[in-house]
C-alpha positions in Angstrom: 32.2 182.3 62.9 32.4 186.1 62.7 32.2 187.8 59.2 35.0 190.2 60.3 38.3 190.2 58.4 41.6 191.3 59.8 44.2 193.0 57.6 47.7 193.4 59.2 50.4 195.6 57.8 54.1 195.7 58.5 55.3 199.3 59.1 58.8 200.1 57.8 59.0 199.5 54.1 55.3 198.6 53.7 53.4 201.6 55.1 56.1 204.2 55.5 59.4 204.9 53.7 61.8 205.0 56.6 65.0 204.0 54.8 66.8 207.4 55.2 66.0 207.6 58.9 67.1 204.0 59.6 70.4 204.3 57.7 71.2 207.7 59.3 70.4 206.4 62.8 72.4 203.3 62.3 75.4 205.3 61.0 75.3 207.5 64.1 75.1 204.5 66.4 78.0 202.8 64.8 80.1 206.0 64.8 79.4 206.6 68.5 81.2 203.3 69.2 83.9 203.7 66.6 82.5 200.9 64.5 83.0 200.8 60.7 79.9 201.9 58.8 78.2 199.3 56.7 76.9 199.6 53.2 73.4 201.0 52.9 72.0 197.8 51.4 73.4 195.8 54.3 71.7 198.0 56.9 68.4 197.9 55.0 68.5 194.1 54.8 67.7 193.8 58.5 64.6 196.1 58.4 61.7 194.2 60.0 63.7 192.4 62.7 63.5 193.5 66.3 66.3 196.1 67.0 68.5 193.8 69.1 68.3 190.9 66.6 68.9 193.4 63.7 72.1 194.8 65.3 73.3 191.3 66.3 72.9 190.3 62.7 74.9 193.4 61.5 77.6 192.8 64.2 78.0 189.0 64.4 81.6 189.4 65.7 80.6 191.7 68.7 79.5 190.6 72.1 76.1 191.2 73.8 77.4 194.2 75.7 78.4 196.0 72.5 75.1 195.1 70.8 73.2 196.6 73.7 75.2 199.8 73.6 74.7 200.2 69.9 71.0 199.5 70.3 70.6 202.3 72.8 72.7 204.7 70.7 70.4 203.8 67.7 67.3 204.6 69.7 68.7 207.9 70.8 69.8 208.8 67.3 66.4 207.9 65.9 64.7 210.1 68.5 66.9 213.1 67.7 66.7 212.6 63.9 62.9 213.0 64.1 63.6 216.6 64.9 65.5 217.1 61.6 63.1 218.5 59.0 65.3 217.1 56.2 64.6 213.5 57.4 61.1 212.1 57.8 59.1 208.9 57.3 56.5 209.5 54.5 53.7 207.1 53.7 54.2 205.3 50.5 52.1 206.6 47.6 48.5 205.2 47.8 48.8 204.1 51.4 46.6 206.7 52.9 43.8 206.1 50.4 43.9 202.3 50.9 43.9 202.6 54.7 41.0 205.1 54.6 39.0 202.8 52.4 39.6 199.8 54.6 39.0 201.6 57.9 35.6 202.9 56.6 34.4 199.3 56.1 32.2 197.6 58.7 33.6 194.1 57.9 37.3 194.9 58.2 39.6 195.4 61.1 43.2 196.7 60.7 46.4 196.0 62.6 50.1 196.5 62.5 52.9 194.0 63.2 56.3 195.6 63.3 59.8 195.3 64.6 59.5 198.9 65.9 58.9 199.7 69.6 55.4 200.7 70.7 56.7 204.3 71.2 58.2 204.3 67.7 55.1 202.9 66.1 52.7 205.3 67.9 54.9 208.2 66.9 54.6 207.2 63.3 50.8 206.7 63.5 50.3 210.0 65.2 52.6 211.8 62.7 50.3 210.6 59.9 47.0 210.8 61.9 46.4 207.1 61.6 46.2 205.9 65.2 42.4 205.5 64.9 42.6 203.3 61.9 44.2 200.3 63.8 42.6 198.2 66.5 45.7 196.1 67.2 49.3 197.1 67.4 51.9 194.4 67.8 55.5 195.4 68.3 58.9 194.0 69.3 58.4 195.2 72.8 56.0 192.4 73.6 57.0 189.6 71.2 59.9 187.6 69.9 61.4 189.1 66.7 59.9 188.3 63.3 59.6 185.8 61.8 58.2 184.2 64.9 54.4 184.1 64.5 53.6 185.6 68.0 52.7 189.0 66.7 50.2 187.6 64.2 48.7 185.2 66.8 48.1 188.0 69.2 46.6 190.3 66.5 44.1 187.5 65.7 43.2 187.1 69.3 42.7 190.8 69.7 40.4 190.9 66.7 38.6 187.7 67.4 39.2 186.2 64.0 40.8 183.0 62.7 43.8 182.6 60.4 41.5 182.0 57.4 40.0 185.5 58.0 43.4 187.2 58.2 45.8 188.7 55.6 49.2 190.3 56.2 51.0 192.6 53.8 54.8 193.0 54.2 57.9 193.9 52.2 60.4 191.4 53.7 60.8 187.7 53.9 60.4 188.0 57.7 56.8 189.2 57.2 56.0 186.4 54.8 57.4 183.6 57.0 55.7 185.1 60.1 52.4 185.1 58.3 52.9 181.7 56.8 53.8 180.2 60.2 50.7 181.7 61.7 48.7 180.1 59.0 47.5 183.4 57.4 47.5 184.6 53.8 50.8 186.5 53.5 51.2 188.9 50.6 54.4 190.7 49.5 54.8 194.3 48.4 57.5 195.2 46.0 58.2 198.8 47.1 60.1 197.9 50.3 63.4 196.2 51.2 63.3 192.6 49.9 62.9 191.9 46.2 60.1 190.0 44.5 62.1 186.8 44.0 63.0 186.6 47.7 59.4 187.2 48.8 58.1 184.5 46.6 60.9 182.1 47.5 59.8 182.4 51.1 56.2 181.7 50.3 54.4 184.8 49.2 51.6 183.7 46.8 51.7 187.2 45.2 53.6 190.4 45.3 51.8 193.7 44.7 53.5 196.5 42.9 51.2 199.4 43.8 49.2 200.3 46.8 46.3 201.1 44.5 46.1 197.3 43.8 45.7 196.3 47.5 42.0 196.8 48.1 41.0 195.2 44.8 43.3 192.2 45.6 41.7 191.8 49.0 38.2 191.9 47.6 39.2 189.3 45.1 40.8 187.2 47.8 37.8 187.3 50.0 35.5 186.3 47.1 37.8 183.4 46.2 39.2 184.9 43.0 42.5 186.3 44.2 44.5 184.3 41.7 42.7 185.9 38.8 42.9 189.3 40.4 46.7 189.0 41.0 47.3 187.9 37.4 45.4 190.9 36.1 47.1 193.3 38.5 50.7 192.1 38.4 51.0 189.8 35.4 52.2 187.2 37.9 51.0 183.7 37.2 53.2 181.8 39.7 
């Protein structure tokens, strides 16, 4: 068995803080079709799902034709909002440093599994000069929506690793269930869109509070002492 390890990240809410862009684009899409705007918290609750499933969940009373129209309006709004200097998608504090550390290692491969499109993901990675860090990019264009495990399964095939060699970090229950169903170690992060209790209720063994803790947690996990590391980092003994 290869000694390589695969670390997969969700994008929105885990690597980048995209909440302002998502809410602004969804509001524009709803307004374009004379739909009542939803509370911010409701919109952010669907982050992580593929776009069509997310909008279907936000508009359960609407038919497929309306969902498709809103989806296209959202895509157009997101594209135009990227040109607005007051709106951007910054990396979360510590993300750059953690990714640089992991990318420099010979025993680690990095990937992304996201509800974004390939175009949207590549735009973000190019914006932050991160494209070269990741060897596998899994998006909603090629897979069923999270929490289906397809993205993780393909990422492992791309990397040539097994589930026991793989870890995913995500901020939503969709990430945790996706990882769990793929048989991989699925760790939550607290700086995104679902809270700690929800992440743990869906099976996250630990939830990290700071990106600075991510590499030490991984090192401890790979040496078999992750439980002790997580207790030290987060005070979490569950």
